[in-house]
C-alpha positions in Angstrom: 31.3 181.6 195.7 33.7 181.2 192.8 36.3 183.5 194.4 36.1 181.5 197.6 36.7 178.2 195.8 39.6 179.7 193.9 41.2 181.0 197.2 40.7 177.5 198.7 42.4 175.9 195.7 45.4 178.2 195.8 46.0 177.9 199.5 45.7 174.1 199.2 48.2 174.1 196.3 50.7 176.1 198.5 50.9 173.3 201.1 51.2 170.5 198.6 54.6 168.7 198.5 56.9 170.2 196.0 57.1 166.8 194.2 53.3 166.9 193.5 53.3 170.6 192.6 56.2 170.6 190.3 56.3 167.0 189.0 59.9 166.5 188.2 62.8 166.1 190.6 66.5 165.6 189.9 69.7 164.8 191.9 73.3 164.5 190.7 76.6 163.2 191.9 80.1 162.8 190.6 82.8 160.4 191.9 86.4 159.8 190.9 87.0 156.3 189.5 90.6 156.7 188.4 92.3 153.4 189.1 95.8 152.6 190.1 98.5 152.9 187.4 100.1 149.9 185.9 96.9 148.5 184.4 96.6 147.6 180.7 94.9 150.4 178.7 92.1 150.1 176.3 91.5 151.5 172.8 94.5 150.9 170.7 95.9 147.5 169.5 99.3 149.3 168.9 99.7 150.2 172.5 101.5 147.4 174.3 102.7 149.1 177.6 100.5 149.6 180.7 99.4 152.9 182.1 102.2 155.0 183.6 100.3 157.9 185.3 97.3 160.2 185.2 96.8 163.2 182.9 93.4 164.0 184.3 90.9 162.1 186.5 88.3 159.6 185.3 84.9 160.2 186.7 81.5 158.5 187.0 78.7 161.1 186.7 75.2 160.2 187.9 71.8 161.8 187.2 68.7 160.6 189.1 65.2 161.7 188.0 61.9 161.2 189.8 58.3 162.1 188.9 55.6 160.9 191.3 56.2 157.2 192.0 58.5 156.7 189.0 62.2 157.1 189.2 65.1 156.6 186.8 68.9 157.0 186.9 71.8 157.0 184.5 75.6 156.9 185.0 78.2 158.0 182.5 81.7 156.5 183.0 84.9 158.0 181.6 85.8 154.5 180.2 86.0 152.9 176.8 82.8 151.0 177.5 80.4 150.0 180.3 81.2 147.3 182.7 80.4 143.8 181.5 76.9 142.4 181.4 77.1 140.3 184.6 78.6 143.1 186.6 76.1 145.6 185.3 73.1 143.4 186.1 74.4 142.9 189.7 75.1 146.6 190.0 71.6 147.6 188.8 70.0 145.3 191.4 72.2 146.8 194.1 71.4 150.4 193.1 67.7 149.7 192.9 67.5 147.9 196.2 69.3 150.8 198.0 67.5 153.7 196.3 64.3 152.3 195.0 65.1 153.5 191.4 62.8 151.9 188.8 65.5 151.7 186.1 69.2 152.4 185.7 71.2 152.6 182.5 75.0 152.6 182.0 76.8 154.8 179.4 80.5 155.2 178.6 82.2 158.3 177.0 84.4 155.8 175.1 87.7 157.4 176.0 90.7 155.5 174.6 92.9 156.5 177.5 91.3 154.5 180.2 91.9 151.0 181.7 91.0 147.7 179.9 87.7 146.4 181.3 87.6 142.7 182.3 84.7 140.3 181.6 84.0 138.1 184.5 81.0 135.8 185.3 81.2 136.4 189.1 81.6 139.7 190.9 84.1 138.2 193.3 86.4 137.5 190.3 86.6 141.1 189.2 89.9 142.9 189.7 90.1 145.2 192.7 89.8 148.4 190.7 86.6 147.3 189.0 85.0 146.3 192.3 86.0 149.7 193.6 84.2 151.3 190.7 81.1 149.2 191.5 81.1 150.4 195.1 81.7 154.0 194.1 78.9 153.8 191.6 76.5 152.6 194.3 77.6 155.4 196.6 77.2 158.0 193.8 73.6 156.9 193.2 72.7 157.0 196.8 74.2 160.5 197.0 72.3 161.7 194.0 69.0 160.1 195.3 69.4 161.9 198.6 70.0 165.2 196.7 66.7 165.0 194.8 64.8 168.3 194.6 62.2 169.9 192.4 63.6 171.2 189.1 62.8 172.9 185.8 64.1 171.6 182.5 64.8 173.0 179.0 66.7 172.1 175.9 68.6 173.6 173.0 70.5 172.8 169.8 73.8 174.0 168.3 76.7 172.8 166.2 80.5 172.4 166.5 82.9 171.8 163.6 85.2 169.4 165.4 84.7 166.1 163.5 84.9 164.4 160.2 84.0 161.0 158.7 87.1 158.9 158.7 86.0 156.5 155.9 87.0 157.9 152.5 85.7 156.4 149.2 88.2 156.9 146.4 87.3 157.6 142.8 87.9 153.9 142.0 85.5 153.0 144.9 88.3 151.7 147.0 88.0 152.6 150.7 90.7 154.4 152.6 90.8 155.0 156.3 91.8 158.6 157.2 92.9 158.6 160.8 93.6 162.3 161.1 92.4 165.3 159.1 94.2 168.5 160.0 93.1 170.2 156.8 89.4 169.6 157.8 88.7 168.1 154.4 85.0 166.9 154.0 85.2 163.2 153.4 81.7 161.7 154.1 78.5 162.0 156.1 78.9 163.9 159.4 76.6 165.0 162.1 78.1 167.8 164.2 74.9 168.6 166.1 75.4 169.7 169.7 72.4 169.0 172.0 72.0 170.4 175.5 69.6 169.6 178.3 69.6 172.2 181.1 68.2 171.3 184.5 67.6 174.1 187.0 66.3 174.3 190.5 63.2 176.3 191.1 65.2 179.5 191.6 66.7 179.1 188.1 70.1 177.9 189.2 71.5 175.2 186.9 71.8 171.8 188.7 73.0 169.8 185.7 73.9 170.4 182.0 73.9 167.4 179.7 75.8 167.7 176.4 75.3 165.3 173.5 77.9 165.2 170.6 79.2 162.4 168.4 83.0 162.1 168.3 85.6 159.5 169.1 87.7 160.6 172.1 90.9 159.6 170.4 93.0 162.8 170.4 95.3 161.1 172.8 96.8 158.3 170.7 98.4 154.9 171.1 101.6 156.4 172.4 99.8 158.0 175.4 100.2 156.0 178.6 98.4 158.4 180.9 94.8 158.0 182.1 92.6 160.7 180.6 89.0 161.4 179.7 90.3 163.1 176.5 88.3 166.1 175.2 85.1 165.2 177.1 87.0 165.7 180.4 88.0 169.2 179.3 84.4 169.9 178.2 82.9 169.0 181.5 85.6 170.8 183.5 85.3 174.1 181.5 81.5 174.1 181.3 81.0 173.3 185.0 83.5 176.1 185.8 82.0 178.8 183.6 78.3 178.4 184.2 76.9 180.0 187.3 76.1 177.7 190.2 78.8 175.1 189.3 76.3 172.6 187.8 77.4 169.0 187.1 78.2 168.6 183.4 77.6 165.2 181.8 78.9 164.4 178.4 76.9 161.8 176.4 78.6 160.6 173.3 76.5 160.0 170.2 76.6 157.7 167.2 80.3 158.2 166.5 81.3 154.9 164.9 82.7 156.6 161.9 83.4 160.1 163.4 86.9 161.2 164.5 88.2 164.5 165.8 90.3 166.4 163.2 93.4 165.9 165.4 93.0 162.2 166.1 95.8 160.1 167.6 97.8 163.3 168.0 101.5 162.9 168.4 102.8 166.5 168.3 100.6 168.4 170.8 98.1 166.0 172.4 97.6 167.8 175.7 97.1 171.1 173.9 94.7 169.5 171.4 92.4 168.0 174.0 92.2 171.4 175.7 91.4 173.2 172.4 88.7 170.8 171.4 87.2 170.5 174.8 87.1 174.3 175.3 85.5 174.9 171.9 82.8 172.3 172.6 82.3 173.9 176.0 81.9 177.3 174.5 79.2 176.1 172.2 77.5 174.3 175.0 77.6 177.4 177.2 76.2 179.5 174.4 73.3 177.1 174.0 72.8 176.9 177.7 72.5 180.6 178.1 69.6 180.7 175.6 67.6 177.9 177.1 64.5 178.8 179.1 63.6 176.1 181.6 60.1 175.3 182.8 58.4 173.0 185.3 56.5 169.9 184.3 53.3 168.6 185.9 53.3 165.3 187.6 51.3 163.7 184.8 54.4 164.3 182.5 55.9 161.2 184.2 59.2 159.6 183.4 58.9 156.6 181.1 61.4 154.0 179.9 61.6 150.8 178.0 64.6 148.4 177.5 64.0 146.4 174.3 66.1 143.3 173.5 66.9 142.0 170.1 68.6 138.7 169.3 70.9 139.6 166.5 72.5 137.2 164.0 76.3 137.1 163.7 78.1 138.8 160.8 80.6 136.1 159.8 80.7 132.5 158.8 83.5 131.7 161.2 84.0 128.1 160.1 84.6 129.2 156.5 86.7 132.1 157.7 88.9 129.8 159.8 89.2 127.3 156.9 90.6 130.0 154.6 92.9 131.5 157.2 96.5 130.1 156.8 97.7 131.8 160.0 97.0 129.5 163.0 97.7 132.4 165.3 94.6 134.1 164.2 92.4 131.0 164.7 91.9 131.9 168.4 90.6 135.3 167.4 88.2 133.8 165.0 87.0 131.3 167.6 86.5 134.2 170.1 84.5 136.0 167.4 82.3 132.9 167.1 81.7 132.9 170.8 80.8 136.6 170.8 78.3 136.0 168.1 76.5 133.4 170.2 75.5 136.1 172.7 74.2 139.0 170.6 71.2 139.9 172.8 71.2 143.6 172.1 69.6 146.1 174.5 67.9 149.2 173.0 67.4 151.7 175.8 64.5 154.3 175.5 63.8 157.0 178.0 61.3 159.8 178.0 62.1 162.5 180.6 59.0 164.4 179.4 56.8 163.9 176.4 59.1 166.3 174.5 62.5 165.2 175.8 64.0 161.8 175.4 67.1 159.6 175.0 67.8 156.6 172.9 70.7 154.4 174.1 72.5 152.3 171.5 74.6 149.3 172.6 77.8 150.0 170.6 79.5 152.0 167.9 76.8 153.1 165.5 77.7 155.1 162.4 76.5 158.7 162.4 73.8 158.1 159.8 71.8 156.2 162.4 71.8 159.3 164.6 70.1 161.4 161.9 67.8 158.6 160.9 66.5 158.0 164.5 65.9 161.7 165.0 64.1 162.1 161.7 61.7 159.3 162.6 61.3 160.3 166.3 57.9 161.6 167.6 59.9 163.3 170.4 60.9 166.9 169.7 64.3 166.8 171.5 66.2 163.5 171.4 69.6 162.6 172.7 71.3 159.7 170.9 73.7 157.9 173.2 76.2 155.3 172.0 78.0 152.8 174.3 74.9 152.3 176.4 74.2 149.1 178.5 77.0 147.2 176.8 79.1 147.2 173.6 78.6 144.9 170.7 81.1 146.2 168.2 80.4 148.5 165.3 77.1 149.0 163.6 77.6 150.3 160.0 74.9 151.3 157.7 74.2 148.8 154.9 75.7 151.3 152.4 78.9 151.5 154.5 79.1 147.7 154.9 79.0 147.4 151.2 81.8 150.0 150.7 84.0 148.6 153.5 86.5 150.1 155.8 87.3 149.7 159.5 84.1 149.0 161.5 82.2 148.4 158.3 83.2 144.9 157.0 86.0 143.6 159.3 86.3 141.7 162.6 85.3 144.8 164.6 81.7 144.2 163.3 79.9 141.4 165.1 76.3 141.7 163.7 74.9 141.0 160.3 74.2 144.0 157.9 70.9 145.6 158.5 71.0 145.2 162.3 71.6 149.0 162.8 68.7 149.8 160.5 66.4 147.5 162.4 67.3 149.0 165.8 66.8 152.5 164.4 63.3 151.6 163.4 62.7 149.9 166.7 63.8 153.0 168.5 61.1 155.0 166.7 58.5 152.3 167.4 59.4 152.2 171.1 59.1 155.9 171.5 55.7 155.9 169.9 54.8 153.1 172.3 56.0 155.0 175.3 53.8 158.0 174.2 50.8 155.7 173.9 50.4 156.3 170.2 50.7 152.7 169.2 47.9 150.6 170.6 48.7 147.1 172.2 45.3 145.9 170.9 43.4 146.5 167.6 41.2 149.6 167.3 37.4 148.9 167.1 36.0 150.4 163.9 32.6 150.9 165.4 34.0 153.4 167.8 35.9 155.2 165.1 39.6 155.8 164.5 41.6 158.4 166.4 44.6 160.1 164.9 
């Protein structure tokens, strides 16, 4: 009798849809978003001339995941930041209506060799190249959704010595900004962790490889007038080329607010340097990838997400600042800063692909200490930290860094009051516990006992 029931169960399982049997599905797509030349470029105040050509293409890379009735997607742009809030909201609605995706998040690699993004209240007011990116993004999500298939997933850690902390505290406690560091001298806190998520089809062929590393893509400096994804473009090209099956490689930048590549703003051999750094990171990612063993997840390991919003306070007393500023030319900048500080509704993006694999998306340039802090508090075994997610709200220094000073720590590049980054780091851990069901929405009843 037992043998007969077992046979009936096995034969029934064989005819179940793959989605129900394997639980997790994935689809990917990549689309070229390189705009026309002649546009203003983003990333360096010292760069006054428009773009004059293309060194390498800029892409949007899309990953769609589905488990049972729940589905989620992300797109990573080779841009300095994501599209503005109004455009992103419109785009999310369009993507969801055409694919049925439950949630979509937007991430940027933060290359400083891409076009300057415009902020417009109406979609019809966007420049042609931004509207083209919107249409291409929708197409890429539809392509990735159509490509959904059952997958296995695995993770791995490594490290790459490619970065340094660009804020140096002198012996007299003065702060000096170190914009390049060819000698690779240790200057401050760093996090050189390389994280890899490998997604395979059921035959073990890689479909996608996600790489997480914290570093400013600023090897190509202010004198560069060519569009480029900087070292992340080389990483994705080399990793995709050298791993069997030609999987899509997606680079997700981390909390790199104070992290530069050793050869930043390179003037002597910029093209060679982005190749060197991209290839070295690709080699480490490939080494990690080869050691990863992927496995399927049951349907009850469903994809979960939460976008939490925090109304932050502004960093500066703009009226006092303006009163003390003798240069009337800077008053407009101060007024603009005051306007920015009126709309500091910060999105914190939390995603669980499985109970053991997650992503925290931070809305700006967070100092690397937050990356380590969030991972240390996280209940999730393997956690990607993504900067430049769902918008950009300036720099987020640690309180210690804000006290010491430096670029991004206590100047006009910082919009929010000290402690905002620490708050969001704690909220990230709280949100992950909530997604896992480990923080109750109602009080426990003592008469039923407490569960730990």
